[in-house]
TORBARO-246038 format. One record per residue (C-alpha): x, y, z; residue in one letter. Coordinates in nm, 3 decimals. Layout:
        xx        yy        zz   type
         X         Y         Z      a
...
***
This chain:
        xx        yy        zz   type
     4.286    19.818    15.548      x
     4.549    19.612    15.371      x
     4.839    19.800    15.216      x
     4.658    20.114    15.100      x
     4.808    20.322    15.378      x
     5.127    20.280    15.574      x
     5.133    20.184    15.942      x
     4.781    20.039    15.927      x
     4.713    19.697    16.090      x
     4.595    19.433    15.845      x
     4.355    19.280    16.101      x
     4.127    19.525    16.280      x
     3.828    19.461    16.505      x
     3.688    19.807    16.438      x
     3.642    19.972    16.103      x
     3.790    20.316    16.046      x
     3.626    20.606    15.866      x
     3.858    20.751    15.602      x
     3.764    21.095    15.473      x
     3.923    21.169    15.134      x
     4.039    21.509    15.015      x
     3.996    21.605    14.649      x
     4.372    21.583    14.578      x
     4.362    21.212    14.668      x
     4.086    21.145    14.415      x
     4.273    21.345    14.151      x
     4.602    21.165    14.229      x
     4.429    20.826    14.203      x
     4.067    20.829    14.078      x
     4.029    20.467    14.195      x
     4.153    20.539    14.548      x
     3.805    20.472    14.692      x
     3.857    20.102    14.619      x
     4.178    20.078    14.823      x
     4.037    20.095    15.177      x
     3.908    19.736    15.201      x
     3.663    19.680    15.488      x
     3.660    20.041    15.610      x
     3.417    20.326    15.556      x
     3.505    20.595    15.299      x
     3.352    20.943    15.329      x
     3.359    21.201    15.048      x
     3.287    21.554    15.176      x
     3.030    21.754    14.978      x
     3.293    22.027    14.935      x
     3.520    21.774    14.760      x
     3.242    21.689    14.513      x
     3.203    22.060    14.442      x
     3.577    22.093    14.377      x
     3.571    21.795    14.139      x
     3.270    21.946    13.962      x
     3.454    22.276    13.904      x
     3.761    22.101    13.764      x
     3.597    21.831    13.551      x
     3.534    22.053    13.246      x
     3.865    22.240    13.247      x
     4.152    22.209    13.001      x
     4.390    22.089    13.268      x
     4.533    21.738    13.258      x
     4.350    21.668    13.584      x
     4.005    21.722    13.429      x
     3.994    21.363    13.301      x
     4.098    21.233    13.644      x
     3.816    21.432    13.806      x
     3.562    21.287    13.563      x
     3.684    20.934    13.628      x
     3.658    20.981    14.006      x
     3.303    21.122    13.969      x
     3.199    20.827    13.750      x
     3.331    20.578    14.006      x
     3.143    20.750    14.291      x
     2.824    20.747    14.081      x
     2.876    20.379    13.992      x
     2.911    20.279    14.359      x
     2.620    20.489    14.488      x
     2.391    20.394    14.197      x
     2.025    20.445    14.287      x
     2.079    20.444    14.663      x
     1.840    20.662    14.863      x
     1.964    20.952    15.080      x
     1.914    20.737    15.389      x
     2.115    20.452    15.236      x
     2.395    20.691    15.133      x
     2.408    20.832    15.486      x
     2.431    20.479    15.629      x
     2.697    20.379    15.373      x
     2.662    20.206    15.037      x
     2.861    19.878    15.009      x
     3.159    19.901    14.772      x
     3.176    19.627    14.508      x
     3.509    19.560    14.337      x
     3.509    19.396    13.997      x
     3.382    19.039    13.999      x
     3.417    18.989    14.375      x
     3.089    18.850    14.508      x
     3.102    19.007    14.854      x
     3.134    19.386    14.880      x
     3.387    19.526    15.127      x
     3.360    19.859    15.303      x
     3.110    20.138    15.241      x
     3.097    20.476    15.069      x
     2.909    20.778    15.205      x
     2.881    21.149    15.134      x
     2.970    21.383    15.420      x
     2.722    21.671    15.414      x
     2.821    22.026    15.497      x
     2.712    22.174    15.828      x
     2.717    22.528    15.958      x
     2.684    22.493    16.333      x
     2.853    22.781    16.512      x
     2.965    22.593    16.822      x
     3.124    22.320    16.607      x
     3.304    22.545    16.357      x
     3.672    22.566    16.445      x
     3.818    22.748    16.142      x
     3.703    23.044    15.931      x
     3.507    22.915    15.631      x
     3.717    23.123    15.393      x
     3.839    22.829    15.185      x
     3.740    22.474    15.102      x
     4.007    22.311    15.320      x
     3.864    22.484    15.626      x
     3.508    22.383    15.533      x
     3.614    22.019    15.505      x
     3.792    22.031    15.842      x
     3.485    22.190    16.004      x
     3.260    21.920    15.860      x
     3.491    21.651    15.998      x
     3.483    21.818    16.341      x
     3.103    21.804    16.325      x
     3.119    21.437    16.225      x
     3.343    21.363    16.524      x
     3.097    21.535    16.756      x
     2.803    21.335    16.622      x
     2.998    21.004    16.612      x
     3.195    20.995    16.937      x
     3.438    20.708    16.970      x
     3.445    20.627    16.595      x
     3.803    20.627    16.453      x
     3.826    20.900    16.189      x
     4.125    20.975    15.963      x
     4.154    21.253    15.705      x
     4.350    21.134    15.400      x
     4.506    21.420    15.204      x
     4.824    21.487    15.011      x
     4.821    21.851    15.120      x
     5.078    21.885    15.400      x
     4.940    22.218    15.522      x
     4.589    22.077    15.543      x
     4.722    21.786    15.747      x
     4.883    22.034    15.988      x
     4.561    22.236    16.025      x
     4.354    21.920    16.077      x
     4.590    21.793    16.347      x
     4.560    22.129    16.518      x
     4.185    22.070    16.531      x
     4.227    21.720    16.676      x
     4.175    21.524    16.355      x
     4.416    21.235    16.281      x
     4.558    21.256    15.929      x
     4.758    21.047    15.683      x
     4.906    21.082    15.337      x
     4.782    20.851    15.061      x
     5.041    20.581    14.991      x
     4.870    20.301    14.799      x
     5.077    20.364    14.482      x
     5.402    20.444    14.663      x
     5.633    20.151    14.589      x
     5.955    20.274    14.752      x
     5.993    20.449    15.088      x
     6.341    20.584    15.011      x
     6.426    20.728    14.670      x
     6.780    20.597    14.717      x
     6.642    20.243    14.679      x
     6.510    20.314    14.329      x
     6.652    20.108    14.043      x
     6.931    20.310    13.874      x
     6.949    20.081    13.574      x
     7.303    19.969    13.652      x
     7.519    19.819    13.928      x
     7.875    19.931    13.984      x
     8.105    19.661    14.127      x
     8.425    19.765    14.303      x
     8.748    19.621    14.168      x
     8.726    19.335    13.918      x
     8.379    19.191    13.859      x
     8.516    18.843    13.786      x
     8.681    18.814    14.130      x
     8.340    18.744    14.286      x
     8.241    18.480    14.029      x
     8.323    18.115    14.097      x
     8.199    17.970    13.770      x
     8.090    18.104    13.433      x
     7.976    17.957    13.104      x
     8.060    18.174    12.803      x
     7.928    18.133    12.451      x
     7.926    18.332    12.129      x
     7.615    18.364    11.916      x
     7.634    18.559    11.590      x
     7.930    18.760    11.712      x
     7.772    18.843    12.051      x
     7.929    18.715    12.375      x
     7.701    18.586    12.652      x
     7.799    18.482    13.007      x
     7.589    18.256    13.230      x
     7.654    18.304    13.601      x
     7.513    18.178    13.929      x
     7.244    18.415    14.054      x
     7.326    18.362    14.421      x
     7.672    18.513    14.372      x
     7.528    18.839    14.238      x
     7.263    18.911    14.501      x
     6.891    18.983    14.464      x
     6.905    19.333    14.316      x
     6.905    19.210    13.954      x
     6.665    19.320    13.680      x
     6.631    19.263    13.307      x
     6.828    19.509    13.089      x
     7.025    19.626    13.392      x
     7.392    19.706    13.326      x
     7.687    19.568    13.526      x
     8.005    19.777    13.549      x
     8.334    19.743    13.732      x
     8.649    19.949    13.784      x
     8.846    19.759    13.518      x
     8.625    19.853    13.222      x
     8.390    19.552    13.223      x
     8.040    19.631    13.090      x
     7.750    19.386    13.044      x
     7.372    19.394    13.029      x
     7.137    19.146    13.197      x
     6.982    18.950    12.912      x
     6.787    18.681    13.098      x
     6.716    18.575    13.456      x
     6.614    18.227    13.575      x
     6.569    18.092    13.925      x
     6.938    17.996    13.951      x
     7.121    18.178    13.672      x
     7.175    18.519    13.519      x
     7.272    18.563    13.154      x
     7.479    18.868    13.068      x
     7.545    19.016    12.724      x
     7.905    19.140    12.716      x
     7.983    19.482    12.568      x
     8.310    19.640    12.469      x
     8.336    19.971    12.656      x
     8.513    20.136    12.362      x
     8.233    20.030    12.127      x
     7.970    20.172    12.360      x
     8.158    20.502    12.387      x
     8.195    20.525    12.009      x
     7.820    20.485    11.941      x
     7.675    20.769    11.742      x
     7.323    20.905    11.698      x
     7.276    21.193    11.453      x
     7.638    21.292    11.506      x
     7.616    21.279    11.887      x
     7.854    21.059    12.086      x
     7.822    20.987    12.460      x
     8.044    21.183    12.698      x
     8.059    20.915    12.969      x
     7.970    20.550    13.021      x
     7.628    20.638    13.167      x
     7.530    20.827    12.854      x
     7.669    20.536    12.651      x
     7.444    20.288    12.834      x
     7.146    20.519    12.785      x
     7.218    20.549    12.412      x
     7.245    20.171    12.389      x
     6.891    20.136    12.526      x
     6.758    20.422    12.314      x
     6.885    20.269    11.988      x
     6.787    19.910    12.071      x
     6.482    19.817    11.859      x
     6.379    19.554    12.116      x
     6.347    19.814    12.393      x
     6.004    19.978    12.380      x
     6.025    20.193    12.693      x
     6.332    20.390    12.802      x
     6.330    20.583    13.128      x
     6.610    20.838    13.173      x
     6.650    21.025    13.501      x
     6.923    21.257    13.621      x
     7.015    21.609    13.721      x
     6.967    21.910    13.497      x
     7.227    21.906    13.221      x
     7.308    21.536    13.247      x
     7.213    21.486    12.882      x
     6.865    21.334    12.900      x
     6.696    21.547    12.636      x
     6.979    21.572    12.385      x
     7.038    21.194    12.396      x
     6.668    21.123    12.346      x
     6.637    21.375    12.064      x
     6.948    21.257    11.880      x
     6.837    20.894    11.904      x
     6.485    20.988    11.795      x
     6.604    21.170    11.482      x
     6.847    20.885    11.402      x
     6.571    20.623    11.426      x
     6.316    20.834    11.237      x
     6.521    20.993    10.959      x
     6.825    20.767    10.914      x
     6.700    20.414    10.990      x
     6.327    20.478    10.931      x
     6.221    20.268    11.233      x
     5.947    20.515    11.321      x
     5.720    20.737    11.116      x
     5.717    21.038    11.347      x
     5.842    21.187    11.673      x
     5.588    21.320    11.921      x
     5.733    21.543    12.192      x
     5.533    21.646    12.495      x
     5.609    21.784    12.834      x
     5.451    21.787    13.176      x
     5.488    22.133    13.327      x
     5.280    22.291    13.599      x
     5.063    22.557    13.439      x
     5.098    22.418    13.086      x
     4.744    22.293    13.045      x
     4.594    22.593    13.223      x
     4.783    22.846    13.010      x
     4.793    22.682    12.669      x
     4.435    22.774    12.586      x
     4.506    23.144    12.621      x
     4.817    23.156    12.402      x
     4.769    23.270    12.041      x
     4.839    23.050    11.739      x
     4.819    22.682    11.651      x
     4.879    22.401    11.900      x
     5.239    22.365    11.777      x
     5.298    22.738    11.821      x
     5.140    22.728    12.166      x
     5.358    22.436    12.270      x
     5.686    22.577    12.135      x
     5.762    22.808    12.431      x
     5.716    22.515    12.666      x
     5.929    22.283    12.454      x
     6.224    22.517    12.414      x
     6.443    22.240    12.555      x
     6.385    22.044    12.233      x
     6.484    22.328    12.000      x
     6.776    22.422    12.227      x
     6.908    22.070    12.194      x
     6.855    22.070    11.819      x
     7.082    22.375    11.808      x
     7.338    22.191    12.023      x
     7.335    21.897    11.781      x
     7.415    22.131    11.492      x
     7.634    22.388    11.667      x
     7.932    22.300    11.445      x
     7.740    22.352    11.122      x
     7.815    22.653    10.904      x
     7.470    22.793    10.983      x
     7.313    22.651    11.297      x
     6.979    22.828    11.244      x
     6.949    22.698    10.889      x
     7.027    22.344    11.007      x
     6.764    22.362    11.282      x
     6.505    22.502    11.040      x
     6.590    22.226    10.793      x
     6.551    21.958    11.062      x
     6.218    22.098    11.180      x
     6.094    22.091    10.819      x
     6.231    21.749    10.728      x
     6.190    21.555    11.053      x
     5.831    21.459    11.138      x
     5.861    21.619    11.483      x
     5.531    21.717    11.645      x
     5.492    21.914    11.968      x
     5.173    21.804    12.142      x
     4.999    21.880    12.471      x
     4.937    21.602    12.720      x
     4.562    21.630    12.661      x
     4.626    21.543    12.295      x
     4.832    21.240    12.397      x
     4.571    21.107    12.641      x
     4.295    21.060    12.387      x
     4.491    20.904    12.103      x
     4.661    20.578    12.011      x
     4.988    20.617    11.821      x
     5.127    20.360    11.576      x
     5.493    20.349    11.460      x
     5.566    20.661    11.666      x
     5.848    20.760    11.897      x
     5.698    20.946    12.194      x
     5.923    21.165    12.409      x
     5.768    21.272    12.742      x
     5.978    21.533    12.921      x
     5.942    21.641    13.288      x
     5.780    21.309    13.383      x
     5.848    21.373    13.751      x
     5.543    21.604    13.755      x
     5.301    21.327    13.656      x
     5.102    21.115    13.900      x
     5.114    20.734    13.867      x
     4.764    20.737    13.719      x
     4.855    21.005    13.463      x
     5.170    20.828    13.350      x
     4.975    20.504    13.306      x
     4.716    20.689    13.096      x
     4.985    20.829    12.867      x
     5.203    20.518    12.826      x
     4.900    20.305    12.738      x
     4.856    20.531    12.431      x
     5.159    20.366    12.267      x
     5.032    20.153    11.983      x
     5.192    19.887    11.766      x
     5.555    19.957    11.672      x
     5.585    20.260    11.901      x
     5.853    20.348    12.154      x
     5.819    20.571    12.461      x
     6.107    20.771    12.610      x
     6.040    20.917    12.954      x
     6.269    21.191    13.087      x
     6.270    21.346    13.432      x
     6.455    21.477    13.734      x
     6.308    21.380    14.070      x
     6.483    21.676    14.233      x
     6.271    21.920    14.028      x
     5.910    21.832    14.109      x
     5.685    22.137    14.054      x
     5.346    21.974    14.109      x
     5.173    22.019    14.445      x
     5.106    21.702    14.645      x
     5.379    21.505    14.465      x
     5.706    21.397    14.625      x
     5.995    21.193    14.479      x
     5.856    20.874    14.634      x
     5.500    20.933    14.505      x
     5.588    21.068    14.158      x
     5.466    20.878    13.854      x
     5.827    20.864    13.733      x
     5.927    20.669    14.045      x
     5.620    20.449    14.016      x
     5.693    20.366    13.651      x
     6.064    20.297    13.718      x
     5.975    20.048    13.989      x
     5.689    19.882    13.800      x
     5.888    19.833    13.477      x
     6.215    19.707    13.627      x
     6.129    19.350    13.523      x
     5.975    19.438    13.185      x
     6.172    19.248    12.914      x
     6.135    19.536    12.667      x
     6.207    19.823    12.905      x
     6.520    19.985    13.045      x
     6.615    20.267    13.279      x
     6.933    20.466    13.337      x
     7.005    20.724    13.604      x
     7.252    20.957    13.435      x
     7.542    21.083    13.646      x
     7.735    21.407    13.651      x
     7.660    21.727    13.463      x
     7.858    21.721    13.136      x
     7.694    22.052    13.032      x
     7.977    22.269    13.169      x
     8.210    22.300    13.471      x
     7.998    22.596    13.584      x
     7.673    22.394    13.572      x
     7.842    22.100    13.746      x
     7.971    22.321    14.027      x
     7.630    22.489    14.066      x
     7.454    22.152    14.083      x
     7.680    22.039    14.367      x
     7.716    22.361    14.565      x
     7.407    22.580    14.523      x
***
């Protein structure tokens, strides 16, 4: 089956029947195409679930519609007999189809039913049990991201697996942090270096083999002596670093905000760099993600006029379900969910004579728009700075849909904490934030920083470590 699922042999003499749960199709609407030569079954109950969700206001409604369209495209005008036998799956311009797609009908046979038909998960499991009875000896695997459903299915004798085709790292500790910290003096491990100055900027060219393989564009190098540099270019044999003065980084300022540590300083450097179009900031609660992004956004919109407007949005479980029932305009509906933005505006102006007046002035003067994710999905934004908070709750497909909305002259800032995932069926390794970090680590106009520590307060820092 290729690399769509873990622990699956690449060469197999017998095809396997993979039965997909609805959460797999919502997580990745194109998942049907990732099972190569094997048979894919979609239970009738799953189609009913997709049908119920496709017209909702949730973010997942668009994913449901896309999955339904793909199923319809593959099945086409096939007859019921052809669907039962399996319709060949064509992929793009490939001449030979691979694998088949079928619909698994519901059955209500008493001696086959193993679970009460009180919910859809149980109905799907019962239908699979019936399929096993009528197809003895055929390898069957239920693919679902629901852990509890996997446990129930195993209890009924059905092999199960999670869906891993878009999982790029098996251990979150292997994820690119955006920097490498070298013990001692960085230059002690370098045998030769070529240094040059161009327009007041110092560049170092070093041998790549002396630095290892874990090197990415716009990655920072640090050591214990105060050395700071950013990877500017990578060739087959060499790495070019742009040298920074640590004091200069620490004295950067955005709308009156200065970094509290070197990690915030590196993040601010990426945020203010006009050549960086995507910035990905991760870190624990209180590490400064939102306030850094907001300060940089106001600086680049109001002071330097690099962007025409700031669009702030947030992925929160329940947001899209609840927003339709709240009174008021879209901005008023979004405000309770985007309190982090206004809280940080207050923090930026806490030393002013009247904090509330300053925040009100900023909200009137700064073109700051609070928008729902559904609004972001269907638009293309030019000359805009887009801040997406709580990115850890997005699937890889959702984050792709949103980032591709960035038009000419726009910049996207993604914020998230992989330790605070609130969305069912997502884990740190399968989150869209992890997927994006890994996919963009070699993007010349992208950068990521994992912020360290909790500068918010000693109380918050102690709670983060000990609670």
